[in-house]
C-alpha positions in Angstrom: 80.8 -11.8 141.7 78.2 -14.1 141.3 76.5 -16.3 143.9 74.5 -19.0 142.6 74.0 -21.1 145.8 75.5 -21.3 149.2 78.3 -23.6 148.3 79.4 -22.1 144.9 81.0 -18.8 144.6 82.7 -17.5 141.5 86.0 -15.7 141.5 86.6 -12.0 140.9 86.2 -10.3 137.5 88.0 -7.6 135.9 86.5 -4.1 136.0 85.8 -2.9 132.6 85.1 0.5 131.3 81.8 1.7 130.7 80.1 0.6 127.4 79.6 3.2 124.8 76.0 4.2 124.4 74.3 5.0 121.3 72.6 8.4 121.1 69.0 8.5 121.4 67.2 9.7 118.4 64.8 12.6 118.9 61.4 11.2 119.9 58.8 12.0 117.2 56.4 14.9 117.9 53.5 12.7 119.0 55.6 10.9 121.6 57.2 14.0 123.3 55.6 15.0 126.4 54.4 18.6 127.0 55.6 20.4 130.1 53.4 20.0 133.0 53.2 21.9 136.3 52.9 20.3 139.8 49.3 20.7 141.2 48.4 20.7 144.9 44.9 19.9 145.9 44.1 20.9 149.4 41.0 19.4 150.8 38.2 21.2 152.5 39.3 19.9 155.8 42.6 21.4 155.2 41.2 24.8 154.2 39.3 24.9 157.5 42.2 23.9 159.6 44.1 26.8 157.9 41.3 29.3 158.7 41.2 27.9 162.2 44.9 28.5 162.7 44.4 32.1 161.5 41.8 32.9 164.3 43.0 34.8 167.3 43.5 33.2 170.5 40.5 32.7 172.9 40.4 35.2 175.6 39.3 33.0 178.4 39.0 35.8 180.8 36.4 37.4 178.6 34.6 34.2 178.1 34.4 33.5 181.8 33.1 37.2 182.4 30.4 36.7 179.8 29.3 33.3 181.2 29.0 34.9 184.6 26.8 37.7 183.2 24.7 35.1 181.4 24.2 33.0 184.5 23.3 36.1 186.5 20.9 37.4 183.9 22.8 40.5 183.3 24.0 39.8 179.8 21.0 40.7 177.7 20.3 44.3 178.0 18.0 46.5 175.8 21.1 48.5 174.8 23.1 45.4 173.7 19.9 44.1 171.8 19.4 47.5 170.1 23.0 47.4 169.0 22.9 43.8 167.8 19.8 44.7 165.7 21.5 47.8 164.3 24.5 45.7 163.1 22.3 43.0 161.7 20.4 45.5 159.7 23.4 47.2 158.5 24.8 43.8 157.3 21.6 42.9 155.5 21.1 46.2 153.8 
């Protein structure tokens, strides 16, 4: 059906069989596309978000305990500083 304007409508048309299509010739070698693979490029922000998602949950009870020790001046002890220094030297060496 063809609608040319609001006031003019054509009648119905017969349904015809599909037209025969000519076989496509093989494309010349220069025109053939080579197989390509899909590529995903993840941004640096995306990588950081993935790394953050892999981190363990924050132990708020432990954080509160350490904050209290720092506030009371009991967090930094000679033993803890020696242990931190040993770990640092092991990591550097």
